[in-house]
N, C-alpha and C positions, 0 to 999 in steps of 0.2 A: 503494500499499500504506500503511496506516494506521501510523502509527508510536506505539511506545510509550517509556515514559523508555530511557534510556541504559543497557545491561547494565553493564559494568564503573563503578566509583565511584570516587570522590576525583579530586583533581586529575591532569591527564595533564603529563606531560614536556614540557619547554620545554627545546631543545636548546640554543638563541641568543635572545638579544635580537629585541625586534620589529624587523622591518626593512621596506623595501621601501614605505615612506609615500610619499605621492600627493607630499607638499611638498617630499621628499627631490629629488624630479624636477621639479617644477612649482615655480613663484614659487607663492607662499601666497597671494598678492593676486589671480593669475591664477584660480584653482582657486576662490576665492570669487564672482569676475566671472561665471567659467561656472555656477555651482551655482544655475542655473534650468534646467527643461525638461531632469533629469538631464544637461546638459551635461560637467558635472565628473565626472573617472573615479571609481572607487571605493574607499575605505579598504583594502580587498584586490584586489591583481592583480598580474599577474604583467606587469614594466613594463622597457621597452629606450628608450635615447634611439635618434631616426632616423637619426644620423650613427653608430651601432655598426656597429662592422666584423664582417660576415658572415662569417667566418672557413670553409673547405672542410674538409669533414668527414672524415674517414680509416677507412676500412675496414679489417676484418681482416685479416690473412694466415693462411694453415693453414702452418705448420711443415713440415721439407722431412720428414719420418718422416710426419707425417698426408698430405702430399701422396702419398708413396710407398704407403702401405696404401690411400687412394683413388683411387689409378691407375684401376683398372678400372672402378671405376664411373663415374670421370669420364668414359672413353671410350664408352660407355655412354651416360651422361646427354649428352653433344656430339651422338652420333648422333640420339637421341630428339627434342632441341631440334631438328635439323636435318630431322628425318619432320616434327614438327607444322608447323613451317616453312613447307614446300612446299605444305600445305594454308591455309597463311594461318594458322594458328592459334598461340597462346601457349603454351609449355610452362608449368606448372604450377610449379616450377622451373628457370630460367633463369641460372644464375652467369657465361655467357658473355655474355650483349649489356648492353651498356651505354647509358644514355642520355646524349646528348652535354653535355647539361647536368649535370654534376657535383652533389650535393647539400651543401648550406651552411646554415652557422645562422642561416635569413633567416625562415623559418614564422614563422607566427601564425592567428589564426583564423580557421577556413573558413567558406564562406557556405552559410545554405541550411537545410534540415532532412534528415533522416535516408530515406537511399533513392531520391534524386533525382537523381544525376550530379552528383557534387560540382565544385568550384574553390574551391579555397586562395586565403588571402590572405595577403602574406609582411608582418613587422612594418613594413617599409620604404613596403608601400603596392602592392608589384606583385601582380597576378591571376595563380598559379600552379598547379602541380598540375593538369591538366585530368585530370577521371574522369568525363567525360560518357558514352563509352561502354563497357560492363563491361569490367571487366581491362584496360583501357587507361590509362595514365597516364601523359600529357604533362607532363614537370616544367616545363620550361623557362616564364618570363613570359613573358605577351601584351603586350609593353610600349606598345602602343596604347591599353591599357586603363589610364586614368588618371582623378585628378580635379583639377583645374587651377582655379587664381582669378585674377582679375583684378580691379584696384583704382585707381578713380580719387577724388583726393579732390575735395571741391567745390571749384571757380575752376580746376581741372585742373592743380594746382603739382606736384602729387605721384601718380606712377604707379606700380604694381607689376605684374606678370605673373611667375606662376611654377607648373610642376609641384609638384603637392604632395607629392612623393618626390622622396628625396636623387637626385641625375643619377651618382652613379659607380655604374652599369650596365651590363653585355656588351650589346654589341648597338648601342649608340649611338653615330652615326658623326659624322660631319661638321657643323658645324652651319650648312653652306652646302646641304646637300642639301634636298628637296622633302619629305623623312619627318618624324617626330618626333623627329629632333637638330634639328631648327630651331628647336623651342619651346625657351622658357625655363625652363631648368632650374637656377633659381639659390636651391634649398632645401639650406640647408647639413646643417639636420636637428640642430645642437648646441642648440638650445633647442626642439625638436620631441621628442614622445616619445608611445610606445606603453604601451598599459596593458588587457590581457588579462585576460577573466574569461569563459572561454566559458559561453552562445554570443554574448556581446558583446564588443566590443571599441573604446578609446576615441585615438585621435590627437588632441594637446593641440598646436596650432601655435602656442608662446607668443611671439609678437610676428614669426613669417616669413608670410609673408617683408615684410608690415608693420608696423612697431614697435608700432606705437598699433591692430594688430585683434588680439585673442585669436579663436583660432577652435579649434573641438573639432567633428571629425567621430566620431561611436557609427554603429558598424556591430553591427547586431540581424537575428539569425536565430531562427525559429520553432522553437528545440530546448525543448520543454514537457514535461516527465513525465506520463504519463497523459495526454495530449491525443495522438489516435491519429490525428486528424485534420490539424491544422496544424502539425504535426510532421512530417509528409510533405509539404509546399509548398517546391517547387524557387526560394526567392525570400531576398531580403537587402533592409533599409534601410538607408540612410545617413543622420544626422540632422545636419546643420552648425547647430553653435549660433557665432553671430557679435557680439562684443561692441565697440564701438568706443568705445576709450579719449582718442580725439583728439577736438580742438577743434573739426573740421571734420566735414561730412556725408560719407559715403565710399557712394560706387556701388560695390557687390560682386558678381562675377557670376561663379558657381560655373558649372562647363562636366565635366559627365560624359563622356568619349572613350571609344567601342566596337568592336572591331573584329570583322567578321563571320568567328567562328573559333570552333572547339573545341580551341585549343592546336596547338601542334608547327608544322606546315606546313600545316594545314587550309583555311585562310585562301585559299590559291593553286589549290586543285582547282576552282573555277568553279562558275559557276552558283546563287552567292549570290545574294539580294533584299533591301532595305532597303525599309521606306517609313513615312513618320511617321502617327500614330493621334492623335485626340484621343479623351479618354475622358470617364469622369463624374465628377462632383466636382471640377473645374478641374485633373484628370491629364491630361498629354499625355507624348508621347515618341516614341521610333521603335522599330519591329520589325524583328530583323535574321531573316530565314530561311537558314537554314544548309542545305545540301545537302550533307550528310558523304558520304564516299567508301565504297567495300567493299559497295554495298547496306545501310550500315548508316540506321535511322530517324533523318530528319530532326531537327532542333532550331530553335525559337523564341527567339530573345531578345527580350525587355522591356526599355528602358531608360525609367526615366521620373521625373518631377518634378511636386511640387504648386504648382498655380497659387493665389493669394491674392489678398486686396488689396495686399499688400506685397511678394510675388512673383510677378513675371513669368517665364514659361517659353517660350522658343524652341528651335530645333530645326536643324539639319544633315544631312540623312538620307542623305546620301554624300558621303565624301569619301575620297581616294587618298594612296599615300605616293610618285606619284612625277611626274614633268613633264607623264606622258602622261592623266594625271588631269583631269579636268574642273574641280575644286575638289583643292585641294594640300593637306594637312597644312600646309603654312608659307600659304598663304591662310585656313586654318581658323582658325589662330591669329591672323594677322592681323588679319582681320574682329571678335577679340572684344578684341584689345588696342586699336583703333579706336575700335569703338560698343559692346562690352558683351554686344552679343545679335546673334541671327541674323533674318533677314528673315522674318517672320510669314507671308508667304505660300507660307513651305515647307511646310507645314504640306499646303496643296493639290496637291503635284506629283505624290501617287500613289506606287505601286512603281516603283524604279529598275530598267533593264535589268539583267538577268541578266549578274553579272560575268564576266568570260574569264579562263580557267586562266592562273594566274603572278600573276593582278593582287589586291589585297587592297581591301576595301572598309569603309570605318567608318563611324561615326553619331558625333554630338554632340548632348548636350541641356545648354542652358543654363537657368540659375536665376537672375534679377539682383536684388536688393533695393538699398535705400538704406539706410543703417544710422547714425540720427542721432547727433549726440557723445553719447557716456555712455550710448548706445541697444544694445538688445540684440532682435537677431529669430535666428528660424530656418527654416533651409531643409532639403527633404527630399526624397532622392531613393529611388527603388527600381531592381531589377534583379531579373528573372525569365527562368527560362530553360523551355520547353516541351519538353519530349524526351518525348511520352505512352508511347512503346513501349520496351521492352528487348528487344532481340533476340540472342541467344548464337549462336555460329558453327556449332553443329551444328544449328539451326533452329529452335529454340523461341522464338515472341516471344511477349510477355505486354504488357499494360497496368500503368502504373507505379500506386502506392495512388492519386496526387493526383487523378487521371483520376476518380475515385470520385465527387470533390468539384465538380471543373473540365470534365469533360468533354475529350474527344480532338482537340479543333481546336486546331489552329497557332496561332490566336488566344487561345486561353484564358491565355496570357500577359501580355494585356492585363487580364484579369478577376483575374489573379493578382499585377502590380503596384497595381493599383486598392484589391483588400484589404490589401494587405501594408502599402500607404498608411494607409490607415484604420484599421485593427488593430494597429498595433504597439506602441502605449500600452500596449493590452492585452496583447500580449504581454509585455511588459517587467514590467507589474504582476504575472504569474504567474511568471515567471523572480524576482523578488524572492520571494515567497512561499515559493518552492519552498528558494534559497540562504540566504535572511536566517536561519532560524535555525541554520545551521550557521556562516554567517559570525561570528557573536555570540556562538560558544558559546568563553567565554571560557579553556574548558581547552585548546581544541586551538592547535600552532602554527601561526602563520601560514602558512608554506612549504606546511605540510599542506593547509589550508583551499584556498588558491589552487591546487595540482598536483591536487587531489582533484578540481573542477572542469574544469581544462583538458585533464585526460587525458581527457575526453570528446571532444575533435575527433573520435575515431580511430571514432564512431557516425553522422561525415558525413564525413571523409575518408577513411576505409578502407574505398572501395571500395564501399558498401551499395547494397544494392539492396532497393527494398519495391515488391511488385507485388499487384494486387487483381483478378486475372481468371485464369481458364484460360488454358489457351495459345492463342494464336489461331491456330499454325500448327503439325503435328508432321508429322515424319516418318512415311511411313505403318509403315513395323516398327516402330517405337519401342515399342509395347506387346510387341511379342515377345522384346525382351530382358531383360525381370525379370518370373520367374515361380515357380511352385513346381516343387519335382522332378516328373520326368515320371507316376514312380511313386507319387504322396502322392494318398491317398485323402481327400476334404473332407466334412466338416468336420475337423480336425485335432483331436486331444486330446493337451493337455500334462497327463501325471500328476504334474507335480511344482508345477503352479500349480492344478491343478483346474480348470482353464478351456479354453474352447473356442478357440482363436487362427485367427482368421479370416484366414488369409494372401492370399485370392482379393480381400479388400479391401484390400490393403495394395498397390494399385498406382498409383504417383504420379498417374497420368491422370487420377484422381478428385481431384478439386480441394477438400480437405479446408479447411475453415477455420471451425471453431468456435470459436474465437477472434472472430470478426469482425474481425481486423485483417490481412486478407491474409496473404503470405508474405514471410518477411526473408531477406535474406543480407546476409554482411559476410565481406570475405575476412580471410584468415589474415597478411596484408601485403601492401603493393602489390608485392614480390618474391617473396611466395608466393602465388601466385593460386590459391587454391582458398576455398571458399564454407563459411564454419562449421566449420573446421576441430576437430572437435571435442574433442581431447586439449586442445587451446589454448581453445578456448571453456568447459572445463571453469575454470578461472580466470576469463577476461572476465565473464562470466554474470552474476557478482554486481550489475554496472551494470545490465543490462536485467531482471535481476529486480528490483531496487532500483526502476528510474525508469519502463522498459515491461514491466510484469510478462506482459500480454498476450504479446506478440512473444516473451518466454522460452520461455511455454508452448507458443506455436506452432512456435519452433522444436524443442523435445523434441517434440511429436507428429511432427513430419517425420523425426527420428531414430526414435523409437518404433516408425513405419512403415516405417520402411529396416530396422529390427531381423530385420522378418520378410518382408524380400526376397531375392531370390536373382538373381544377373546372371552368368549361365555364361560371359560373353565371354571371352577369354583376355587376360592382361596381361602384359607382361614385366617382373619385377622388376630394378631397376637393379642394386640393390647387390650381387647373387650372379648375376644374369641370367638367372634361371631361370622358367618358365613358371606362370603358374595361373590360379586364377580371379578376374575382377575383383568379387566382392560375394560373399560365401557367407554364405548362410543362418543367421541366429543371432550371428552378429557384429555390433557396433557399426560403421558405416563411419567411416572417418577424416574424411571429407567429405562435403559435398552434390556432389561434381563440381565441375567447372571450365565446361567451353563446350554442357554440355546438364545445369543442377544440378537436383536430383530427381529426372529420370529416368537418367544415368548420373553413379554415385556413385563416389566412391574414386579423383578425379583424382591423387591420391599414390601414385605406384609404385615408389618407394626399396626398400621392403620390403613384404613380405604381411604387410598389415595385419590380416587374419582371424588371424594367430598374435602380434600384439601382447597384454599383458595388464593394459594400464590400460585402453581405451576400453570394455570392459564394463563394470568395475566404475565406472568414474567417469558411465556412464549412469546405472545403479542408483542414486548419489550425488547426481547434478542433479536426479533426476527426485524422489526423497524430500525432498529440501530445495526442491525448488518445491511437492510436494503441501502441505508441513506452513506453507511462508511464505504461499501463497495461501489455503490452507483448502479447497481447490477438489475438493470428492470426485467430480465428474466425470471430471476431468482424470485423478486416481487411478484411477480404473474403468477410462478409457480405454486409459492406456501400461499396465495392470496387466501383459496377455498378453505383451509385450515383455519387461517386466521380468524374469519368470521366465525366458523364452525366453533372454535374455541370461547370466542366472547357472547355467541348466543347462549355458549352451554351455562356462562357461568351468571346469567338471570337467574336461573333457582336461587342462587342464595341471597337474595334483593328479596326477600322477607316481607318486608312491609311497604312497597310500590315507591319506596323513593329514591332507586337508583344508585343505591348504595349498599353495597355486600353487608353480609353481616358472617361473621364466626359462629360457628355450633358449640361452642361448649368443649370444646377436646382441643388436641394439639394438633389442630388442622392445618399446620405450614411447615417452615422447613426446622422451625425449632419445635421437633414432635415432641419435646416432652414438656411444653410449657402450652399450659391449659390458654386460651382464649376467648372471649365471649363478647358478641354484640359488632357493633363497630370496632375494628382494630387500628392503630397506626400502620403496622407494616401492611397488610394486606389492602386494608382500605387507600393507602397511598397508592400501594403498585397498583391499583383496581384505577384510579383515578388517572395514573401515569397510562395505564395502557387506553384507557377511554382514546386519549386527545393521541396516542401512537395511532392506534387502529382509524383516526380522523385523517391524520395527517399521509398515513402508507393512501387508506381509500382517495384521497385527492390527486396523490400520485399516479395513480393508478385510473382515475376517471369516474370514481364512484364518488359524484359529491354529494347525492343521495344518503349515500349510508355515512358519511364522513358527518353531515349533520346532523344525521341523530345522535352519531359519539357525542357529537361536543354539546346537545343538547341534553342527554344524559352527564353529561361531565359538568354541566354546568350545578344541575341538581343536586348531581351526589357530594360536590364540593363544598354546597351549603351546608348539607348534613353532616360532610365529615370534619366540615370547621366546627360547625355547631356543639357536635357531638363531644370532638376530643381537646381543641384549644383551651387552652388555663392561662394562656398568657406569657407563657416563655417556652414550650413544647407542647407537643401531642400527647395525650395522655396513650397508657399500654393498650388500654382499651376502656369500650362504655360500659364495663359492668360493676359491677360492686366490691368485688373482692380487694383482697389487701395491695394486689400486685397492681390495679386498674391505672392506679396514679404513678406508676412506675416511670421512670426514664429509659427508654429501649435506644442502645445506641444504634438498633439499627431504622429505628422510622420511619427516616427519610430515605428509604431505599428507593422508591419512586422517582423522587423527584431526583437520585442522583442518575437511574437514566434517561432521564426528560431532560437534564442538563448534558450528558454525555451524546445525545442524539438530537442537540440544538434546538429543541423545542422550547416554546414558553413555559416559563415556572408555573410549576403548579401552585403555588402558595404567594403571596408577598414577598419581596425579597426579604423584609424586614423578621418576617416571623419565621423564615429560612434560616438566617444568619444567627436570630435569636436562640431557636433549636439548636443550633449547629453548638453554639458558644454553650447552651447549656449542657449538652454532652460532653463538651471538651474540658467545661469546669468541675463535672460531676463522675461521670464516667471514665474518665481519662484520669485525671490530674488527682482524685479521692483515692486514685487506687497504687500505693506506694509512688506517690508525686507523679503519676504520668510515664512510670518506668516497666509497664507492663503492657499496654494496649488499653482497648476501650471496654470493661465488662458490662455484658449483655444487659442486666439490668440494676438499676439504682432507684431507690428509692430517694423522694424528696427531703429527706431528712440525712440526706449523706451516708446512708447505711446501705450496701450489699444487698438486692433483692434476693433473699435466699429460697423463693417460693419452692422453686426445683432445682436440679440438677443445670439444668441448660441457664437459667438466668444470674447464676452466681461464675459463670465460665468467661473466658476472656476468649473470644474467636478470633485466631489470627485473619482470616480471610474479613469477616466483616470488621474490624480494624481496618486494614488496607482501601476496603470500600468507602468507609466512612473518610479515613484523610481523603480518599479521592474525590468524594461530596465537597470536604471542606477548601478542595483545591479550585473544585470548579465554580465556587463562589468568592473567590479571591482570600480565603482566609488560609495564607501559605503557612504561616511562622505556626497555627492552631494544625493543619495538616501534616507537617515534618515530625512535630512535637508527640502526635499521636502514633505513628508508624512508628517512628524510632524503639517506641516503649517496646514492638513484636524484634527489632531486630536486639536490643538490651537484654529481656528475656530470654531469647531461642537463639541468638546468633551471636554473642557479644562472650569474651573468655568469661566474664562476670556473671554469668546467666545458668540456663539449666540445661545447654547442652544439645540443643535441635535443631541443629544446620544440618543441612541435608535431609533432614526426615521432619518438618514442621506439620506440627501437630493439626487439628480441628479447633483443639481447645486446649487453654489448661487453667488452672484452677491460681485463684490469687497468692498461693503458696507456690506455684510453679508443678502442680502436678497435670502430666497431662493426659490427654483422651484421643485417643485415635491417630496414631502418628503417620506419617505419608498422606497426606491429605490432599484433595484436589483444591480446597478450597483458597490457600494463599497466592494461589496462582493471581487473586484478585490485586496485588500489586502492581501489576501491568495495567489495571483501571486508572491507577497514579498516572502512569508515564502517559495514556492514553489522554485525562485531562489535561497535562501539562503539554502534548505535542500531538492532535487530533489529524486526523486523516484531511490530506486538501478535501476530499469531497463533504467533510463536515465544516470547514473553514469556510469554503465557499458558495455552502445551500443558502438560499434565498433564505433570511430570515422570518418567521410566520410572524405576521403582526397579533400582538395581544387585543385587538379590538376588533380584529376577524373574530376572533376565538369568542370572542365576548359576546358578539352581537347574534339572536335568533331569530329569525325570519317568522313571520306571522303564520306560517304553515305550519312552522315547528312548534310555536307555542299551542295548539291542538295536542302535537306530541306529546308534551310535557306530561298535560293532564290525564292522555293515555296510556304512556309509557311504550316501551317496546316489550311483547307479548314474553311471555314466561315461558321456559322450557324444563321439562323433567328429563331424568336421564333413561327414559323408557324409550318404544317405538316411537311415542307422538314427536319425541324430540325432531324430528327436522322433516 
């Protein structure tokens, strides 16, 4: 998306002095020595010493009162989790099953492009959080996967060898065994530092293990905005820059070891095969063919290095971890210590025998070079993982996006590493073009620049799946599950839209790829297994719209099609135990499913989301924002029937014919534990905004009559909203009489946030908007540890946190970012950056709680998290969207507020009659 000039003017607020300077972590002379071939870390980056303690993270606890209230829900949920497990499936929400590896403050930049099956890498070098299989996340590191170094000074007087990762890790046994504990884990890490600026990371070894050798490892992944090919590739590059400050030549051998594993205990399942390969352009290495368990598609890893006139590459295709192996990890290490390379004849050995169950098979690739006194050298490794098929538990199988360019052969991993090693410099040029304008913007606080890019980790590590094919295999009865009502006559005519709604064409079995980018899924969070959760995507979608707008439009098309679908299968809703319909026609689904995405919608089954009040308005708001941002008229025309249907569906929730929707006394919105009754600030504001957005979209598409009807309803609903909720300084939580009804909700202006983001007239007087934002800032932000935590969701007018429920007392990271974006849109830069900085201080700073590269949905005021690695914090890109909106938004003709206020004589009668109501039954359309 082309960018115009920044919208807000003036200098933005600096909360604190410039910090995180590279020379505060690394000797300045070392930085200068490494400053060739991009070996020196950037000026702006998130930094840690490798010796930093990775503290265990503390999870939230419910109070006794909350536990008592949710006891029946908990029992039903426990029963449901067990039922799903009996079918070999993971429940969408499972608070009972915990990974054996407790989460810690050890994360770093993940590997690879988007939707490839991700592998994360901790800041100390461990490869962890394996998500090769959709919905499965193996948190524990595979400790065999390491980079190691072997150094011999000329004459042999000095020798050094060490794994390039600190040795304080769980799972390392006594050095007397034949496994990896026998290796030299000599790195202390106090002179080694990690520098992260997604999608790259630098690790600098300033004289470790050899005091006279400076080393930089640069990790690069192909995450390139607006590049829909290379951003889908499952590969990463590791560039080692070596600088010899000594007086003797140094023979340096770097070794990359890799286990034939996809995390957890998968290495013990048996049937795995390793084989060496020699590719083109001096590239060679080892293929590791992994036979996955439970009939999941196989995976092939390629570990490779690039040979040239200065660098020799050798391989050890197979070694094991026990004395029964033909070559053990101990023997592999001894070979490298003694000679610094492996036997070149190993390239001729061919595939090994398939591994036996219980045995682990690993491989090693060595790259050796001589570095002259005061000389420099570059050694480059690459990793790729080819998993061409994505299989979901209920039967559908697809090809991943990258297979469009590399085919489906397991040996495409060779081509992937070859291209990675040949193209990584171009990738870096494109990444620099994208990041440099923001990094050089002196108006922006340093912490913001760093966190803005690093929060994008989720688009790789958030369980993303990117496909490029129709299903390869479908259940025979699948097409019968989603259909039209039996007594419907086609084509159906929607009187409100004055459009024909093509419901028959809404079947997900028709692979609709009008954006020509395939289809994209990302999880709500690794603990909440639901694809593209829509009420959360509402916050996160700014990142996709800004960086990959075609993916964003593709997701909106998926939901537009889903609005016009029905699934009559029965579902038990766990909050109250009632049974209902999985997907009601006209409702926006909560998510695109779990074990059969696009086909079986609404994996979420706590509440009946067809009765939620925020999903349909959020759909209309997102569609209009995307329509105006991309200026894509064909997109607008295609989704328009769904917009009309979604708006019409909402009219059933206007219980008293005043044009304003009402909440029904249960948590019927994204805050799904926080009860709301009557007119509510959150849902009511979203409804007002959606009326105005629908009217604006109708005008753009030539439906003037529909636009007028929406604005008539808007005028009436706005009067009701303000009369029932405005108290002089903010909008009450709801119009009920509960203790929380007068709470100050941090998210009460969510509708106005989207209104301003879409360049529509404000919903309320500017004075009311700013007074509300200031009230939230003074209470929800600054009264919680002086603004160093973010914005608490609910705060009583007396300055005490609203503890009505778990969610009212939580701080939601993504909501805090969206609140800051709203402040920016209304010229409150000081308050905006102070508000958002609280998330940085609590989550990303060294003094915080350790949530870097795993930002949770929420934390309590004492820093205990709920739901790590969560989608909503991508909302920090809403701040950047506010600072630098798309050119189409900046250049769009402004809607005159007087035009909005005018009501024609013909519409006055409409005010009295109101738009007809609907119910989610056959009379709906």
